[in-house]
C-alpha positions in Angstrom: 0.0 0.0 0.0 1.4 3.3 -1.0 2.5 5.7 1.8 -0.1 8.4 2.6 2.6 11.0 2.0 2.8 9.9 -1.6 -1.0 9.6 -2.0 -1.6 13.1 -0.6 1.1 14.8 -2.7 -1.2 15.6 -5.6 -3.6 17.3 -3.2 -0.8 19.5 -1.9 0.2 20.5 -5.5 -3.5 21.2 -6.3 -3.7 23.6 -3.4 -0.5 25.2 -4.5 -1.7 25.6 -8.1 -5.0 27.1 -7.0 -3.2 29.7 -4.9 -0.7 30.5 -7.7 -3.5 31.4 -10.2 -5.4 33.4 -7.6 -2.3 35.5 -7.0 -1.6 35.9 -10.7 -5.2 37.0 -11.4 -5.4 39.6 -8.6 -1.8 40.9 -9.1 -2.4 41.5 -12.8 -5.5 43.6 -11.9 -3.5 45.6 -9.3 -0.6 46.1 -11.7 -2.9 47.3 -14.4 -3.6 50.3 -12.2 0.1 51.2 -12.3 1.0 50.2 -15.9 -2.3 50.8 -17.6 -4.5 48.2 -19.3 -2.1 47.7 -22.2 -1.0 44.5 -23.9 2.7 45.6 -23.6 2.5 46.0 -19.9 0.5 42.8 -19.3 2.8 40.7 -21.5 5.8 42.1 -19.7 4.3 41.4 -16.3 3.3 37.8 -17.3 6.9 37.3 -18.5 8.2 38.4 -15.1 5.7 36.2 -13.3 6.6 33.1 -15.4 10.3 34.0 -15.2 10.1 33.7 -11.4 8.5 30.2 -11.8 11.2 29.1 -14.2 14.0 30.4 -11.8 12.3 28.6 -8.9 12.1 25.3 -10.8 15.7 25.5 -11.9 16.9 26.4 -8.4 14.9 23.7 -6.7 16.2 21.0 -9.1 19.7 21.7 -7.8 18.7 21.4 -4.1 17.6 17.8 -4.2 19.3 15.5 -1.7 18.8 13.3 1.4 17.2 16.0 3.4 13.5 15.6 4.4 11.9 16.7 1.2 8.4 17.1 2.7 9.7 19.6 5.2 11.5 21.5 2.5 8.3 21.6 0.5 6.4 22.9 3.6 8.8 25.8 4.0 8.5 26.7 0.3 4.7 26.9 0.7 4.9 28.9 3.9 7.4 31.2 2.3 5.2 31.7 -0.7 2.2 32.6 1.5 4.3 35.2 3.5 6.0 36.7 0.5 2.6 36.9 -1.4 1.1 38.9 1.4 4.1 41.2 1.4 3.9 41.5 -2.5 0.2 42.5 -2.3 1.0 45.2 0.3 3.7 46.6 -2.1 1.6 46.4 -5.2 -1.3 48.3 -3.6 1.1 51.2 -3.0 3.0 51.0 -6.3 0.8 53.5 -8.1 1.8 56.2 -5.7 5.5 55.3 -5.9 5.4 55.4 -9.7 3.6 58.8 -9.5 6.2 60.2 -7.2 9.0 59.1 -9.5 7.3 60.4 -12.7 8.4 63.9 -13.5 6.3 65.2 -16.3 6.6 62.1 -18.5 5.6 58.5 -18.1 8.0 56.3 -16.2 9.6 53.9 -18.7 8.1 50.4 -18.6 11.4 48.9 -17.7 11.7 50.9 -14.6 8.1 50.0 -13.6 8.9 46.4 -14.1 12.0 46.9 -11.9 9.8 48.3 -9.2 7.4 45.4 -9.5 10.1 42.7 -9.6 11.0 42.8 -5.8 7.3 42.0 -5.1 6.7 39.4 -7.8 10.0 37.4 -7.8 10.1 36.0 -4.2 6.7 34.3 -4.2 6.9 33.2 -7.8 10.4 31.7 -7.3 9.1 29.8 -4.3 6.0 28.6 -6.1 8.0 27.4 -9.1 10.3 25.4 -6.7 7.4 23.3 -5.2 7.0 20.8 -8.1 10.7 19.7 -8.3 10.8 19.5 -4.5 7.8 17.2 -4.2 8.2 15.0 -7.3 9.8 11.5 -6.5 10.1 10.0 -10.0 9.2 10.6 -13.6 5.7 9.2 -13.4 5.1 11.0 -10.1 6.3 14.3 -11.6 3.7 14.0 -14.5 1.0 13.2 -12.0 1.9 16.2 -9.7 2.2 18.5 -12.7 -1.3 17.6 -13.8 -2.7 18.0 -10.3 -1.0 21.4 -10.0 -2.5 22.5 -13.3 -6.0 21.3 -12.5 -5.7 23.0 -9.1 -4.7 26.2 -11.0 -7.8 25.8 -13.1 -10.0 25.5 -10.1 -8.3 28.5 -8.4 -8.8 30.6 -11.5 -12.5 29.8 -11.8 -13.3 30.3 -8.1 -11.3 33.6 -8.1 -12.8 35.0 -11.4 -16.4 33.7 -10.9 -16.8 34.2 -7.1 -14.3 35.6 -4.7 -13.1 38.9 -6.4 -16.7 40.0 -7.0 -18.0 38.8 -3.6 -15.1 39.3 -1.3 -12.7 41.7 -3.1 -9.1 41.5 -4.2 -7.3 41.5 -0.9 -9.6 38.9 0.7 -9.0 36.7 -2.3 -5.2 37.1 -1.8 -5.7 36.2 1.9 -7.7 33.1 0.9 -4.9 32.0 -1.5 -2.3 32.5 1.2 -4.5 30.3 3.4 -4.2 27.5 0.8 -0.4 27.8 0.8 -0.4 27.6 4.6 -2.8 24.6 4.5 -0.4 22.8 2.1 2.6 23.7 4.3 0.9 22.5 7.5 -0.2 19.2 5.9 3.3 18.6 4.6 4.8 19.2 8.0 2.4 16.8 9.7 3.2 14.1 7.2 6.9 14.6 7.5 6.7 13.8 11.3 6.0 10.1 10.7 8.7 7.8 11.9 9.3 6.0 8.7 11.0 8.4 6.3 10.7 8.1 2.6 13.8 7.6 0.5 15.2 10.5 -1.4 13.7 10.9 -4.9 15.3 9.0 -7.7 14.7 9.2 -11.5 15.0 6.6 -14.1 17.5 6.9 -16.9 16.1 8.7 -19.9 15.8 7.4 -23.4 18.6 9.7 -24.7 18.6 12.9 -26.7 17.9 15.2 -23.7 19.1 18.4 -25.3 16.8 18.0 -28.3 13.9 17.0 -26.0 14.4 20.1 -23.9 14.5 22.3 -27.0 11.3 20.7 -28.5 9.6 20.9 -25.1 10.5 24.6 -25.0 9.0 24.8 -28.5 5.8 23.4 -27.2 5.8 26.0 -24.4 6.3 28.7 -27.1 3.3 27.4 -29.0 1.2 27.0 -25.8 1.7 30.6 -24.6 1.6 32.0 -28.1 -1.8 30.4 -28.6 -3.1 31.7 -25.3 -2.2 35.2 -26.3 -3.6 34.9 -29.8 -6.8 33.1 -28.7 -7.5 36.0 -26.2 -7.6 38.3 -29.3 -9.0 36.0 -32.0 -11.9 34.8 -30.0 -13.2 38.1 -28.6 -15.9 38.4 -31.4 -17.2 35.0 -30.3 -16.9 35.0 -26.5 -16.9 38.7 -25.8 -14.7 41.1 -23.8 -15.6 40.1 -20.3 -13.5 38.8 -17.4 -15.6 35.7 -17.5 -14.8 35.0 -21.1 -11.1 35.3 -20.5 -11.4 33.1 -17.4 -13.3 30.4 -19.2 -10.7 30.4 -22.1 -7.9 30.1 -19.6 -9.7 27.4 -17.6 -10.2 25.3 -20.7 -6.5 25.7 -21.4 -5.4 24.7 -17.9 -8.0 21.9 -17.7 -6.7 20.2 -20.9 -3.1 20.7 -19.8 -3.7 19.1 -16.4 -5.8 16.3 -17.7 -3.3 15.4 -20.3 -0.5 15.3 -17.8 -2.5 13.1 -15.4 -3.3 10.5 -18.1 0.4 9.4 -18.1 0.5 8.3 -21.7 2.5 5.0 -22.1 5.3 5.6 -24.6 7.3 2.5 -25.4 8.9 4.5 -28.3 9.1 7.9 -26.7 10.6 9.8 -29.6 8.0 8.5 -32.0 5.3 9.4 -29.5 6.8 12.9 -29.1 6.8 13.4 -32.9 3.2 12.2 -33.1 2.0 14.5 -30.3 3.8 17.6 -31.8 2.2 16.8 -35.2 -1.2 16.5 -33.5 -0.6 19.8 -31.8 0.0 21.5 -35.1 -3.2 20.0 -36.6 -5.2 21.0 -33.5 -4.0 24.6 -33.7 -4.9 24.8 -37.4 -8.3 23.3 -36.7 -8.8 25.9 -33.9 -8.3 28.7 -36.5 -10.6 27.0 -38.9 -13.3 26.5 -36.2 -13.1 30.2 -35.4 -14.2 31.0 -39.0 -16.8 28.2 -39.2 -18.5 29.1 -35.9 -18.1 32.8 -36.1 -19.9 33.4 -39.4 -22.8 31.3 -38.1 -23.2 33.2 -34.9 -24.6 36.3 -36.5 -26.7 37.7 -33.6 -26.3 41.5 -33.4 -26.2 41.1 -29.6 -22.6 40.0 -30.0 -21.7 43.5 -31.2 -22.4 44.6 -27.6 -21.8 41.5 -25.5 -22.5 37.8 -25.9 -23.4 37.8 -22.2 -27.0 39.1 -21.7 -28.3 36.4 -19.3 -27.1 33.5 -17.3 -28.2 31.2 -20.2 -25.4 32.7 -22.3 -22.6 31.3 -20.1 -22.9 27.7 -21.4 -22.4 28.9 -24.9 -19.2 30.8 -24.0 -17.9 27.8 -22.0 -18.7 25.5 -24.9 -16.8 27.8 -27.3 -13.8 27.8 -25.0 -13.8 24.0 -24.9 -14.1 23.7 -28.7 -11.4 26.1 -29.6 -8.9 25.6 -26.7 -9.2 22.2 -25.1 -7.9 19.9 -27.8 -4.6 21.8 -28.2 -4.1 22.1 -24.5 -4.9 18.3 -23.9 -2.1 17.5 -26.4 0.2 19.9 -24.6 -0.5 18.1 -21.4 0.2 14.7 -22.9 3.6 16.0 -24.0 4.9 16.4 -20.5 5.3 12.8 -19.4 6.7 11.8 -22.8 9.3 14.6 -22.6 10.1 13.6 -19.1 10.8 10.0 -20.2 13.3 11.4 -22.8 15.2 13.7 -20.5 15.0 12.0 -17.1 18.7 11.3 -16.7 19.0 12.7 -13.2 17.1 14.2 -10.3 17.1 17.7 -11.9 14.9 16.5 -14.9 11.6 18.0 -13.6 13.2 21.3 -12.9 15.0 21.5 -16.2 11.8 20.6 -18.2 9.7 23.0 -16.2 12.2 25.8 -16.6 12.7 25.3 -20.3 9.0 25.0 -21.0 8.4 28.2 -19.1 11.1 30.1 -20.8 9.7 29.0 -24.2 6.3 30.2 -23.0 7.7 33.6 -22.1 9.2 33.9 -25.6 6.0 32.8 -27.2 3.9 35.3 -25.2 6.2 38.2 -26.0 6.8 37.4 -29.7 3.2 36.6 -30.5 1.8 39.4 -28.5 4.0 42.0 -30.0 5.6 41.0 -33.3 3.1 38.4 -34.3 0.0 40.5 -34.0 1.7 43.6 -35.3 3.3 41.9 -38.4 1.0 39.0 -39.3 -2.1 39.6 -37.3 -3.6 37.2 -34.8 -5.2 34.8 -37.3 -2.1 34.4 -39.5 0.1 34.1 -36.3 -2.1 31.2 -35.1 -1.6 29.4 -38.4 2.2 30.1 -38.2 2.2 28.4 -34.7 0.6 25.4 -36.3 3.4 25.3 -38.8 6.0 25.7 -36.1 4.6 22.7 -34.2 4.6 20.6 -37.4 8.3 21.6 -37.9 9.1 20.4 -34.4 7.4 17.1 -35.2 9.6 16.6 -38.2 12.7 17.1 -36.1 11.5 14.6 -33.5 10.5 12.1 -36.2 13.9 12.4 -37.9 15.6 11.8 -34.5 13.3 8.7 -33.9 14.0 7.2 -37.3 10.9 5.0 -37.1 8.0 4.8 -39.4 5.3 5.6 -36.9 6.6 9.1 -36.1 6.8 10.0 -39.8 3.4 8.5 -40.5 1.8 10.6 -37.6 3.6 13.7 -38.8 2.5 13.3 -42.4 -1.1 12.6 -41.5 -1.3 15.6 -39.1 0.4 17.8 -41.7 -2.3 16.9 -44.3 -5.0 17.6 -41.8 -3.4 20.9 -40.8 -3.1 21.9 -44.5 -6.7 21.2 -45.1 -7.7 23.3 -42.1 -5.4 26.1 -43.3 -6.9 26.0 -46.7 -10.3 26.7 -45.2 -9.0 29.3 -42.6 -6.4 31.0 -44.7 -8.1 34.4 -44.6 -8.9 36.3 -41.4 -12.6 35.8 -40.8 -13.1 38.9 -38.7 -14.7 41.0 -41.5 -17.0 38.1 -42.5 -18.2 37.8 -38.9 -18.8 41.5 -38.5 -20.6 41.8 -41.9 -23.0 39.1 -40.9 -23.8 40.8 -37.6 -23.9 44.4 -38.8 -26.2 43.4 -41.7 -28.9 42.6 -39.1 -28.6 45.9 -37.2 -28.3 48.5 -39.9 -30.6 49.2 -42.7 -28.9 49.3 -46.1 -25.5 48.1 -47.1 -22.5 48.3 -44.7 -19.0 49.0 -46.1 -15.7 48.8 -44.2 -13.6 51.9 -44.1 -10.6 50.2 -42.4 -9.6 47.2 -40.3 -6.4 47.7 -38.3 -4.8 45.1 -36.0 -2.2 46.1 -33.4 -1.0 44.7 -30.1 -3.2 47.2 -28.4 -6.5 46.3 -30.1 -8.2 45.5 -33.4 -10.2 48.4 -34.7 -12.7 48.5 -37.6 -14.5 51.5 -39.2 -17.8 51.1 -41.0 -20.1 53.3 -43.1 -23.7 52.6 -44.0 -25.5 53.6 -47.2 -27.2 56.4 -45.1 -23.7 57.8 -44.2 -23.6 56.7 -40.6 -20.0 55.9 -39.5 -19.2 53.5 -36.6 -16.1 52.4 -34.8 -15.7 48.9 -33.5 -12.9 47.9 -31.1 -12.2 44.1 -31.0 -15.5 43.5 -32.7 -17.6 45.6 -30.2 -19.5 48.7 -31.3 -17.8 51.4 -29.3 -18.5 54.8 -30.8 -20.2 56.6 -33.8 -20.1 60.0 -35.4 -22.8 62.1 -33.8 -23.9 64.6 -31.2 -23.5 62.5 -28.1 -19.9 63.3 -27.6 -20.6 67.0 -28.2 -23.4 66.9 -25.5 -21.0 65.2 -23.1 -18.6 68.1 -23.5 -21.2 70.9 -23.7 -23.1 70.2 -20.4 -20.1 70.6 -18.1 -18.7 73.3 -20.3 -21.8 75.4 -19.9 -21.8 74.7 -16.1 -18.3 76.2 -15.9 -17.9 79.9 -16.5 -15.4 80.6 -19.3 -13.5 77.2 -19.2 -10.0 77.3 -20.6 -8.8 73.7 -20.5 -10.4 70.3 -21.1 -9.3 66.7 -20.6 -11.0 63.9 -22.5 -10.4 60.3 -21.3 -11.3 57.7 -24.0 -11.1 59.2 -27.5 -13.7 57.1 -29.5 -14.2 58.6 -32.9 -13.2 62.0 -31.6 -16.6 63.6 -31.1 -15.9 64.9 -27.6 -12.3 66.0 -28.5 -13.6 67.9 -31.5 -16.4 69.6 -29.7 -14.1 70.7 -26.9 -11.7 72.1 -29.5 -14.5 74.0 -31.2 -15.7 75.4 -27.9 -12.3 77.0 -27.4 -9.4 76.6 -24.9 -6.8 73.9 -24.8 -7.8 70.2 -25.0 -5.9 67.2 -23.9 -7.1 63.7 -24.7 -6.0 60.3 -23.4 -6.5 57.1 -25.5 -5.1 53.6 -25.0 -5.1 52.6 -28.7 -3.1 54.8 -31.0 -4.8 53.6 -34.2 -8.1 55.1 -32.9 -6.7 58.6 -32.9 -5.0 58.0 -36.3 -8.4 57.1 -37.8 -10.2 60.2 -36.6 -10.2 61.7 -40.2 -12.5 58.9 -41.4 -15.2 60.3 -39.0 -14.5 64.0 -39.1 -13.1 65.8 -42.2 -11.6 68.6 -40.0 -9.8 66.1 -37.7 -6.3 67.2 -38.8 -7.1 70.8 -37.9 -8.1 69.9 -34.3 -5.3 67.4 -33.8 -2.7 70.0 -34.9 -4.3 72.9 -33.1 -2.0 74.8 -30.8 -2.7 73.9 -27.2 -4.3 70.5 -28.0 -2.5 67.2 -27.3 -3.3 63.5 -27.4 -1.5 61.0 -25.1 -1.5 57.3 -25.9 -1.6 55.8 -22.5 -4.0 54.6 -19.8 -6.2 57.3 -18.2 -5.2 56.5 -14.7 -1.6 56.4 -15.5 -1.8 59.9 -17.1 -3.6 61.3 -14.1 -1.1 59.8 -11.7 1.9 61.4 -13.4 0.6 64.8 -14.4 0.1 67.8 -12.1 -2.0 69.7 -14.6 -5.5 70.8 -13.6 -8.5 71.2 -15.9 -11.7 73.2 -15.9 -13.6 70.3 -17.6 -12.9 66.5 -17.5 -15.0 64.1 -19.6 -14.8 60.3 -19.2 -16.4 58.2 -21.9 -15.5 54.5 -21.5 -16.6 51.9 -24.0 -19.7 49.8 -23.2 -20.8 47.6 -21.5 -20.0 48.5 -17.9 -18.8 44.9 -17.3 -16.2 44.9 -20.1 -12.9 43.7 -18.8 -10.9 46.6 -17.4 -13.6 49.2 -17.8 -14.3 49.2 -14.1 -11.0 51.0 -13.5 -12.7 54.2 -14.7 -15.7 53.8 -12.3 -14.1 53.1 -9.0 -14.2 55.6 -6.1 -10.3 55.8 -6.1 -10.2 56.7 -9.8 -12.9 59.3 -9.5 -11.2 60.8 -6.4 -8.0 61.0 -8.4 -9.7 62.7 -11.3 -11.4 65.1 -8.8 -8.0 66.2 -7.7 -7.1 67.4 -11.2 -10.1 69.8 -11.4 -9.6 73.5 -10.9 -11.6 75.2 -8.2 -14.4 76.0 -10.6 -14.1 72.8 -12.6 -16.6 70.0 -13.4 -16.2 66.4 -14.4 -18.7 64.5 -16.6 -18.9 60.7 -16.5 -20.9 58.9 -19.2 -22.7 55.7 -18.0 -24.0 53.7 -20.9 -27.0 51.3 -20.7 -27.3 48.2 -20.9 -26.3 47.0 -17.4 -27.7 46.1 -14.0 -29.5 48.7 -11.9 -27.4 48.0 -8.8 -24.2 48.7 -10.8 -25.3 52.2 -11.6 -26.2 53.0 -8.0 -22.9 51.6 -6.7 -21.0 53.8 -9.2 -23.2 56.8 -8.2 -22.4 56.1 -4.6 -18.7 56.3 -5.3 -19.2 59.4 -7.4 -21.1 61.2 -4.6 -18.4 60.2 -2.2 -15.8 61.9 -4.4 -17.6 65.1 -5.3 -19.1 67.8 -3.2 -22.0 68.3 -5.7 -23.5 65.8 -8.1 -26.1 66.1 -10.8 -27.6 63.5 -13.3 -28.6 64.4 -16.8 -30.3 62.5 -19.6 -30.8 63.2 -23.3 -33.9 61.3 -24.6 -33.3 58.7 -27.2 -29.7 58.2 -26.2 -28.9 55.0 -24.4 -27.3 56.2 -21.2 -26.9 59.2 -18.9 -24.3 61.7 -17.8 -23.2 62.3 -14.2 -21.6 65.7 -13.5 -19.6 66.4 -10.4 -18.0 69.6 -9.1 -16.9 71.5 -6.0 -19.5 74.2 -6.5 -23.3 73.8 -6.9 -24.6 74.1 -10.5 -28.1 75.3 -11.3 -29.6 73.6 -14.4 -30.8 74.8 -16.8 -29.3 78.3 -16.4 -31.8 81.1 -16.8 -29.9 82.5 -19.8 -29.4 79.1 -21.5 -30.3 80.5 -24.9 -27.9 83.4 -24.7 -25.1 81.0 -23.5 -25.7 78.7 -26.5 -25.7 81.6 -29.0 -22.5 83.1 -27.4 -20.5 80.0 -26.7 -21.6 77.2 -29.0 -19.8 77.4 -32.3 -21.8 77.7 -35.5 -20.4 74.4 -36.7 -22.0 72.5 -33.8 -25.3 74.4 -34.1 -25.5 73.4 -37.8 -25.0 69.8 -36.8 -28.1 70.0 -34.5 -26.7 71.1 -31.1 -29.2 73.8 -30.1 -31.0 75.2 -27.1 -34.0 73.0 -27.6 -32.0 69.8 -27.5 -30.2 70.9 -24.3 -33.5 71.7 -22.6 -34.7 68.1 -23.1 -33.1 67.0 -19.9 -33.7 64.9 -16.8 -31.9 65.4 -13.5 -32.2 64.2 -10.0 -32.0 66.6 -7.1 -28.8 66.1 -5.2 -30.6 65.5 -1.9 -32.7 62.7 -3.4 -29.6 61.1 -5.1 -27.5 61.1 -2.0 -30.3 59.8 0.2 -30.9 56.9 -2.1 -27.3 55.8 -2.9 -26.4 55.8 0.8 -27.8 52.2 1.0 -25.3 50.9 -1.6 -21.6 50.1 -1.3 -19.4 52.0 -3.7 -17.4 50.4 -6.4 -13.7 50.4 -5.3 -10.4 49.1 -6.6 -10.6 46.4 -4.0 -14.3 45.6 -4.7 -14.7 45.9 -8.5 -18.2 44.5 -8.4 -19.4 46.0 -11.7 -16.9 43.8 -13.6 -18.3 40.6 -11.9 -22.1 40.5 -12.4 -22.4 36.7 -12.3 -24.6 36.7 -9.2 -26.9 39.2 -10.8 -27.1 37.1 -14.0 -27.8 34.1 -11.8 -30.7 35.9 -10.0 -32.1 36.9 -13.3 -31.9 40.6 -12.7 -32.9 42.6 -15.8 -30.5 44.8 -17.8 -31.6 48.4 -17.8 -32.2 49.7 -21.3 -32.9 53.3 -20.4 -32.2 55.7 -17.5 -35.9 55.8 -16.5 -35.1 53.5 -13.6 -33.4 56.5 -11.9 -36.6 58.4 -11.6 -38.7 55.4 -10.6 -36.3 54.2 -7.9 -35.9 57.6 -6.2 -39.6 58.3 -6.5 -40.5 55.0 -4.9 -38.1 55.7 -2.0 -39.6 59.0 -1.1 
């Protein structure tokens, strides 16, 4: 009968994996508030995180010996818990540190990474060291790797679906540290048994270890490259929510863990390795083909806003994640025990394999996220990864010299070529055309389609002349009066404004209106291509972009406010819908609104646009944080426009002003009046009294950095709460409470 210490080892590794993914999920959210929500920052931070894991694995492999390995594992877990709590403390304060070090210009990304490294490296090195410390032989290593990965999948799902939304970020970190402590305590108790286990020993490998390490690193390159590319390629199908990303990653981790646990028997390991790499190439190519096949058949216009409209939509998103991601990740999991049988010459085999695979993953993440998307695009890069896996299969088959490896490589190559023939062209425009055709009368034409590491943007024009901007397949903005109204309301409330800040550029409506109204205008936009394409929506764009006093900054809004000391008379924030889009909550938290409030002049006003469709409680929680941040608050609605505007200031503002007509004639440029912005449109308003608003929102908890509830509406979906389609609920709710 196997010793209990061996039987419980997978449980310990599952706990460790769950904690590791919880840390990674929360830390990336925290670091986004320092680095901005950009692909460059996230990829760099993931590389740092994975680099720590690789260092830990390589270091631990060299520490193996006759010492009590369970006790050593326990101290690694305990150290990971303590250092993770310390890392969280530092990361919560990092935005202020970066702001203090920024002198008029953004702190270079390298320096920000250097500031984050002391926090991230200690816990990740310790977590990376746990697998080599606990594994006893080749088969045991594969089993523990699978358990660790399946635990990571469970930790990710619990963290993304439950704990961050219900408990908050710091409570989730505390829970993850508790899992590390539980694993450490269990290992210490098991180590106290009288009969000690022998030191771990590994069987002699099948030879060719350097090539096996290189090809296993290649599989890591393909794995992380696919993960990056899937997160972009599949947005039009699964949406841009935290849940969609979590389900995609869970399908990836689940396949990886299950494949490792299966412990594939490989009497001819090199031939098996060649066959699995060939199958991986075919699976990646089929994933690209499936994206096109499924995407052009899911033509519901709802997907232009969000695929998640009710709890019943979650199974579809989960099924899509399984179809596109699981086959490839299952094959990747099967590769681990086969690679271990090829390189298991000494006790450092697990550490070497883990480190090489992780380093390959880092390279795949960086190259595919930056060069791949920028040069080839996500779809072509996915097909290139399929070809890379097939090339690795040829190398393995040549080394094996047997017929089976060549036969598997040839069959998979034919299957991959057939898939590539079907999926050779990027299906993004086909998918969008099918959906847009059901929402717009008349024919839709595409003005441009640009893909960059930051985002994929698409411009459309209808036969009636309406022009719309889509970002990652989601309708984000359109040429029209809404942006001008967002600017004009606070502009009128402020006597003689001289400076304006616009956060989130869209098609440039608000920026252009502010420029026409006079004074200097700064704009902050995350995606540079969005600003570059403004002339497609406004013929006079070049005039306003080049106007003296105007400036556009390509960075995250919070990052800009943290580093600048400039104050503005008017600030307008116009985030992309829906409210529960991944990352959008960073513009709605009380901390961000308070930060923006600190950049207003004494007479200044801030306008926050809140789009419908979302849950009623989300709006009240945002309004609670808004009312906590500003001395005076008013709510304004323009009929027939899906959303409402919240205006905050240090001084009370009467609306509408008694001389509104005179103000419009004096201050609104003729160009905007010709386009329909007149006194009558401005008088069509709805506003809540400040006393009513404050009395009602006092019963709600505000949205905060630590409790980003708006981004995690699963519980509200589960309860079947309706999505608000108009701001009328504001009036009804306050009226019923009187």
